[in-house]
C-alpha positions as CSV (number, residue, x, y, z in Angstrom):
1,D,-4.0,20.4,4.5
2,K,-0.6,21.2,2.8
3,N,1.3,19.8,5.8
4,S,-0.2,16.4,4.8
5,L,0.6,16.4,1.3
6,L,2.8,13.4,0.0
7,K,5.2,13.9,-2.8
8,A,6.9,11.4,-5.0
9,G,10.2,12.4,-3.5
10,G,10.9,11.7,0.1
11,A,11.3,7.9,0.4
12,K,14.1,6.7,2.5
13,A,16.4,3.8,2.7
14,G,14.4,1.0,5.0
15,D,10.9,2.1,3.7
16,I,8.4,-0.6,2.8
17,L,6.7,-0.3,-0.8
18,V,3.1,-0.8,-0.6
19,L,0.8,-1.0,-3.7
20,T,-3.0,-0.3,-3.2
21,K,-4.6,-1.9,-6.6
22,R,-3.9,-4.9,-8.8
23,L,-1.9,-4.0,-12.1
24,C,-2.9,-4.4,-15.7
25,T,-6.0,-2.4,-16.6
26,G,-4.4,-1.5,-19.7
27,I,-3.5,-4.9,-20.8
28,I,-7.0,-6.1,-20.0
29,T,-8.6,-3.4,-21.9
30,S,-6.4,-3.6,-24.8
31,A,-7.1,-7.4,-25.0
32,V,-10.9,-6.9,-24.9
33,K,-10.7,-4.3,-27.8
34,K,-8.6,-6.8,-29.8
35,G,-11.1,-9.7,-29.1
36,K,-8.4,-11.7,-27.3
37,V,-10.5,-12.1,-23.9
38,K,-14.1,-12.0,-23.3
39,Q,-16.0,-8.8,-22.0
40,A,-16.0,-10.5,-18.5
41,Y,-12.7,-10.1,-17.9
42,L,-13.2,-6.6,-18.1
43,N,-15.4,-6.6,-14.8
44,E,-12.3,-7.0,-12.6
45,A,-10.7,-4.0,-14.2
46,I,-13.9,-1.9,-14.0
47,D,-14.0,-2.7,-10.4
48,S,-10.6,-1.8,-9.8
49,M,-11.1,1.6,-11.5
50,L,-14.0,2.3,-9.6
51,L,-12.1,1.8,-6.2
52,L,-11.0,5.3,-5.1
53,N,-7.7,6.0,-3.6
54,K,-9.1,8.2,-0.8
55,T,-9.0,5.5,2.0
56,A,-5.4,4.5,1.1
57,S,-4.1,8.1,0.9
58,K,-5.6,8.9,4.3
59,A,-4.0,5.7,5.7
60,A,-0.7,6.6,4.3
61,V,-0.7,9.9,5.8
62,S,-1.9,8.6,9.1
63,A,0.9,6.0,9.2
64,G,3.6,8.2,8.4
65,A,4.2,7.6,5.0
66,R,7.2,9.5,3.4
67,A,6.3,9.5,-0.3
68,A,3.7,8.3,-2.5
69,T,2.4,8.3,-6.1
70,D,-0.5,7.2,-8.1
71,V,0.5,4.4,-10.4
72,T,-1.4,5.5,-14.0
73,G,-0.4,6.2,-17.6
74,F,3.5,5.5,-17.0
75,G,2.8,2.1,-15.2
76,L,4.4,1.0,-12.1
77,L,8.0,1.2,-13.3
78,G,7.4,4.8,-14.6
79,H,5.9,6.0,-11.3
80,A,8.4,4.0,-9.1
81,L,11.3,5.5,-11.3
82,N,9.9,9.0,-10.5
83,M,9.8,8.1,-6.9
84,A,13.3,6.8,-6.9
85,K,15.0,9.7,-8.6
86,G,12.9,12.2,-6.7
87,S,14.3,10.6,-3.6
88,K,17.6,10.0,-4.8
89,I,17.2,6.2,-3.6
90,D,16.7,2.7,-5.1
91,L,13.5,0.8,-5.1
92,I,13.7,-2.9,-5.1
93,I,10.4,-4.4,-6.4
94,Y,9.6,-8.2,-5.8
95,N,8.2,-9.3,-9.1
96,D,6.7,-12.4,-7.4
97,K,4.7,-10.1,-4.9
98,I,3.1,-7.8,-7.6
99,P,-0.7,-8.3,-7.7
100,L,-2.2,-8.9,-11.1
101,M,-5.6,-9.1,-12.6
102,S,-6.7,-12.6,-14.0
103,K,-5.2,-13.8,-17.2
104,V,-2.8,-10.9,-17.4
105,K,0.4,-13.2,-17.6
106,D,-1.1,-15.2,-20.5
107,L,-2.1,-11.9,-22.4
108,A,1.2,-10.4,-22.0
109,A,3.1,-13.6,-23.2
110,T,1.0,-13.3,-26.3
111,G,1.7,-9.5,-26.8
112,A,-1.7,-8.3,-26.0
113,V,-0.2,-5.2,-24.4
114,P,-0.9,-1.5,-25.2
115,K,1.9,0.4,-27.0
116,G,1.9,2.8,-24.0
117,A,3.4,-0.4,-22.1
118,R,6.3,-0.6,-24.5
119,N,7.2,2.9,-24.6
120,N,7.1,3.0,-20.8
121,L,9.4,0.0,-20.7
122,E,11.9,1.4,-23.3
123,Y,12.0,4.5,-21.4
124,C,12.4,2.9,-17.8
125,S,14.8,0.1,-18.9
126,R,17.6,2.7,-18.6
127,S,17.3,3.0,-15.2
128,T,16.3,-0.5,-14.3
129,T,18.0,-3.7,-13.4
130,F,16.0,-6.8,-14.1
131,S,16.9,-10.0,-12.8
132,E,17.7,-13.0,-15.3
133,N,14.2,-14.6,-14.4
134,I,12.2,-11.6,-15.3
135,S,10.4,-12.5,-18.7
136,D,9.8,-9.8,-21.4
137,G,6.0,-10.4,-20.5
138,D,6.7,-9.4,-16.7
139,K,8.5,-6.5,-18.0
140,L,5.7,-5.1,-20.0
141,I,3.2,-5.9,-17.1
142,L,5.2,-3.8,-14.8
143,S,5.1,-1.0,-17.5
144,D,1.4,-1.3,-18.4
145,P,-0.2,2.0,-18.4
146,Q,-3.1,2.0,-15.6
147,T,-6.4,3.9,-15.7
148,S,-7.3,4.8,-12.3
149,G,-4.5,2.7,-10.8
150,G,-3.6,2.5,-7.2
151,L,-1.1,4.3,-4.9
152,L,2.7,3.3,-4.5
153,I,3.5,4.2,-0.9
154,A,6.8,4.2,0.7
155,L,6.0,3.6,4.5
156,P,8.4,3.5,7.5
157,P,8.6,-0.1,9.1
158,E,7.0,1.4,12.1
159,G,4.0,2.6,10.2
160,I,2.8,-0.7,8.6
161,K,0.7,-1.8,11.4
162,K,-1.4,1.1,11.5
163,F,-1.6,1.2,7.9
164,D,-2.7,-2.3,7.9
165,R,-5.3,-1.8,10.6
166,T,-6.9,1.1,8.7
167,M,-7.0,-0.6,5.3
168,K,-8.4,-3.8,6.9
169,R,-11.1,-1.9,8.7
170,A,-11.9,-0.3,5.2
171,K,-11.7,-3.8,3.5
172,H,-9.5,-2.0,1.1
173,P,-6.8,-4.3,-0.4
174,Y,-3.0,-3.6,-0.3
175,W,0.4,-5.6,-1.1
176,I,3.8,-5.1,0.3
177,I,5.7,-5.4,-3.0
178,G,9.3,-4.3,-2.2
179,E,11.5,-1.9,-0.3
180,V,13.7,1.2,-0.4
181,V,17.4,1.0,-0.5
182,K,20.3,3.4,-0.6
183,G,21.0,4.2,-4.3
184,R,21.1,7.0,-7.0
185,G,17.6,7.0,-8.3
186,G,17.0,3.4,-10.1
187,I,14.9,0.3,-9.8
188,I,15.8,-3.0,-9.4
189,V,13.5,-5.8,-10.3
190,E,13.9,-9.3,-8.4
């Protein structure tokens, strides 16, 4: 239904940012290839990649989402920046609310990240303001290219209860990771 399509542009100040999958399939798969973690850590990434976005996308439309994008090769920051620029607003992302796969912080701190994460960060840094407490490893985590990543959704506050009910019924996880504020198309990571 063309009237139910969600685009990256359309988020409005006051919206709540929701993410529907944990981050860091790129870091996990890179670390396994480099022999930095055991194959067992790959299972969490595989389970995430196999989880479809169908339920989350239907829940978003039903709850009145204004904008949405998948989080894939450009990482969370790249796709969030696309949403911010397309909507002519700023996104505030709460770093401590970002859901991560196991062991990722340790892996990022040792530099076990794909080259794509570094490229994504270099590009996104021009339009992103990072709080002083955000480490280089955290910046790379936010830039990690995802395979079959989740959705980043801008929901109006009145839609969050309906979204929550739908997601809980389907036993599909999600996390509130930030908010939309007036701005010019940038990201603030706190």
